[in-house]
N, C-alpha and C positions, 0 to 999 in steps of 0.2 A: 698294296705294298709289294714292291718287287722282292724276289727272293735273292738275297745276296749270301754268298758262301765264301768263307775264308778256309782254305785248305792249308793247315799248318803242320809242319814236321817238327817234332820236338828233338832234342839232343843234337842239334847242329853244333859241331865242334868236338863231339865225343871221339869220333874216329874219322880218318880220311875216307873210309868206305861209306860212312853215313853222309859225309859232306858230298861225295861224288854222286850218290843217289839223289840227294836234294837238288843238286845242280841239274842232273839229267831230267828229273821230274819237272822242275821249273821250266826248263827249256822245251819240254814236251807240252807245256800248257796245262798241266794237271796238278800243279802245286804253286801256291801264291805267296807263302809265308813260311818262315822258320824261326824257331827260338833258339838263340845261341847260348851255350854254356860258357860263361866267361872263364871258368876254371877247367875247361875241357882240354885234353891232351892235343887235339887237333884244332885249337883255337885259331892259330895263325893261318892255317890252310882255309878255314871257314871265312876269315876276314878277307882273304884274297878273292875267294869266290863271290862274296857279297859285293865287293867293290867292282868286280867285273860284270855283275848282273844287278844293276840298280833297280830293276823292276821287282826283285825279290824283296818283300817286306821282312825286316829282321827285328825280332823282339829279344828280350832278355829272359832266358829260362833260369829264373832265380833258384839256385840250389841251396837247400838248407838241410838236406839229409843225403847220406851216401856220396860223399865226396870230400875234397880238401878245400877249406875256406881260403879266400883271398885276404881276409883281415888277419892281423896278428892274433894268434890263439889267446893271448892273455886279455884281449879286448872283447872276446865273445865266449866266455867260459860256459855259459848256459846252453850254447848251441853244440857243444862238443861231446863226443862219445867218450868211452872209457880211456882211450889212449891220450886224451887231452890235446890232440893235434888235428883230428879229422871230425867231420860231422857224425852224428849217430848213424850207424850202418843200415838201419831199417826204418821204414815208415811207421811201423807199430811202436817202436821205441820213441820216435819223435812225437807221435800223437799222444802217447801216454804222458810224456813229460809236459807237453803243451796243455793238455787237459787238466793236469795237476798244478798248473801255474808255475812251472819250473823253468820256463823259457822267457827271457827278458826281451820285451818288445823293442827296446833301444838297440839291442844286439842284432835283432832281425833287420832293423833299419840300417844299421852300420854295415852289415854284410851285403845287403841288397844294394846299398849305395856303392860299395866297392866293386861289385860285379857290373853294375850299370856303367860306372865310371871307366872300367877297363874297355868296355865295348865302345863307348863314346870317344875315348882317347885314341882308339884305332880308326877313328874317322867315320863311324857309322851313326846314323840317326836311329834311335830305338823306337820302333813303332808301338810297342806294347810290352806288358809284363805278363808272364805266367810263372808257374812254379813247378819244379821237378816233383812228380808224384802228387801234384795238385794240393800241396799243403795249405794254400791260401783259401781252401774251403773253410778253414777254422777262422773265426773272427779275430782271434788273437794274432794271427799271421796276416790276415787281409788288412787290418787297420794300419799297422806300420808300413806295409807294402804300398798301400794307396797314398799314404803321406809322402813316401819317397817318390812315388810317381809324380805327384803334384809338384814337389820341389824341383824335379828334373824336367818338367814340361812334357811328360809322357802322357798321352791322352787316352790310352785304352788299356784294358786288362781283360784277361780271359774270364768268362763266366764259367766257373768250374763245375757246374751242375748239369747233368744229363737229363734230357727229357724222357718221360716214360716210354714213348713210342720208340725212341732209339735204344733204350735199355732192353726192350722186348726183342729187338732184332739182334742185339749185340752178341748173344750166345756166350755171355761171360761166365756161365756156371752159377749155381745157386749161391755159393759163398761170395763171389764177386758181386752178384746182384744184390745180396743182402747188405753188403758193405756200402754200395752206392745208394741204396734206399735209405739206410740209416743216416748217412751223411747228408742226404737230400733234405733232412729236417733243418739243416743249417742255412738253407737257401734264403729264407725270409730275412735272416739276420744279415746275410751278404747284401741283399737288395736294399736293406735299410741303412747301410753305411752311407755317410753324408755325400761322399764323392759319387757314388753310384746313384743315389736317390736324386741328386741335383743334376746329374748328367755332366758334371765337370770332368769325369773320367768315364769314357764310353765302354760299353760291353755289348755282347750279343744277346739274343734271346736264350741261347744255351749252346752247349758244346755236345756234339755227337761223336760217337766212337770210343768214349772212355771205357765203357764196359766191354768193348770189342778188342781192347788192347791185347795183342798176342794172338788174336783170332780174326783179324780183319782181312779176310780173303775176298776174292772178286765177287762172289755171290752175296756176301754180307754187305759189302760196300754198295753194290747195286741196289739192294733192298733198302738201305738207308737213304740213298739219294732219291729213289722213287717215292719213298714215304715222306720226305721232308716237306713240311708245309711252308706257307709264305712266312717271311721273316728274315732276320739276320742270324746266321749260324756259323759256327766254327766246327770243322771236321779236324779232330786231332789224330795224327798218325805218327808212326815210328818206322819209316822206311830205311833201308840200308843194305849193305853187303855183309854177309857173314864170312869175314876174312880173319887173317891173323891179328890185325889190329883190334878187332872186336874181341878176340880171345883174351886180350891183355887187359880188358876193362871189366868192371863189375856190372853186369846187366843180365836180367832174366830173358831179355828179348834178343834172340840170335837168329835162328832159321826164319822166324816169323817176320823179321825185317825184310827179307827178300820176298816173302809172300805179300806183304803190304806194298812193296815197290811194284810188283807185278799187278796187283789189284788196281793201283792208281793208274798205271799205264793203260790198263784195259777199261778205264772208267770214262773215257772222253765222250762217248755217245750219250752217256747218262748225265753229263754235265751241260748238255745243250739246253738253252733256255734259262740257265742260271747266270747271274752276274758274279763272276769270280773276282774277289778283291783281296787286299791284305788289310791289316788293321789301320794302316795309315790312311786308307780310303773309307773307313767306317764312318757312318753318319748316325745321328741320334735315331733311335727306332721310330719315334713318333714324328720325324721331320719330313715325312713323305707328303 
C-alpha cells in the first residue's frame, strides 16, 4: 500500500493572515488541503484564494463551539451558550452538554447544513468535513454530521483519532495526552458508524499532529513524517501569521501558527517518497 498524506490546515477563513499562510504553503507544495470556516471573518478572502488555486482541496470546518452560528438562534437553542446568540465558548462546556444528552442532533445537522451550503453557494466543491476542536469524536456529533455529508454528496470525513506513535512524538504534555487517550476509547464507535463501516464516506487510517497542536515545530514534524507507516494519513496543522487580525479573534494559537508555518516550509525533504493528496483524491484504504 502506498503511503498517502493529506496535509490539511484548519481555520481557513479565520483571518487574512491565516489565509495568506495557507496560500503560500500550498504554492510551496507542502500543503494540500484546508478546511474553511463558513462563519469566519475572512471567509470572502478565503473563497477568492480557493477559486484562484483549484488544486487546493477545500473542506468544511464545521464549527459548533466558540463562534457565531449561521442558523437563526431560535432554530438551534441547544447549541448556544449563555448569551443565546453564540455557541458555547469552550470545548469542555460543549462536551459536558453533549455527554449529558443536552444537544439536539437535528440542530447539529441544521447548523452543519447551513455552513456547508454557504461554502457551496460561493462556488466551491466541498472535499470533506471535519470539526472545530474535533467535536465529531463524539458519536452524538458524528452521526448527524455523516448524515448531512451523505445528503450533500460529500465523500470524506476526518478520522479524528490519533495513533499512539504520533501521540508519543507530539509532546502535547501529560494533560493533553490523557485527554487524547481517554477520547480514543470512542474510536471503535466511530468506525462502527454505518457510513464509515460501509465505505460510503471515506476516511484515513488516522490523523497525526492533534497532540502536537501548539507545539508543531520543525523537529516534531520531521519525527512524525519519518515515523509514519504505510497507509492513508492526515496531518492536521494550524499555520498562520501572528498579526493584528489574529489579535481580534478568540484563539489560543498565536505565535505557534508562525512556528508551524516555518516547520511546514522546512519539511519538503521529508515529504519525498510520499504521495501528497487532498480528500478529493482519497481512495478506499483496501482498494490497492
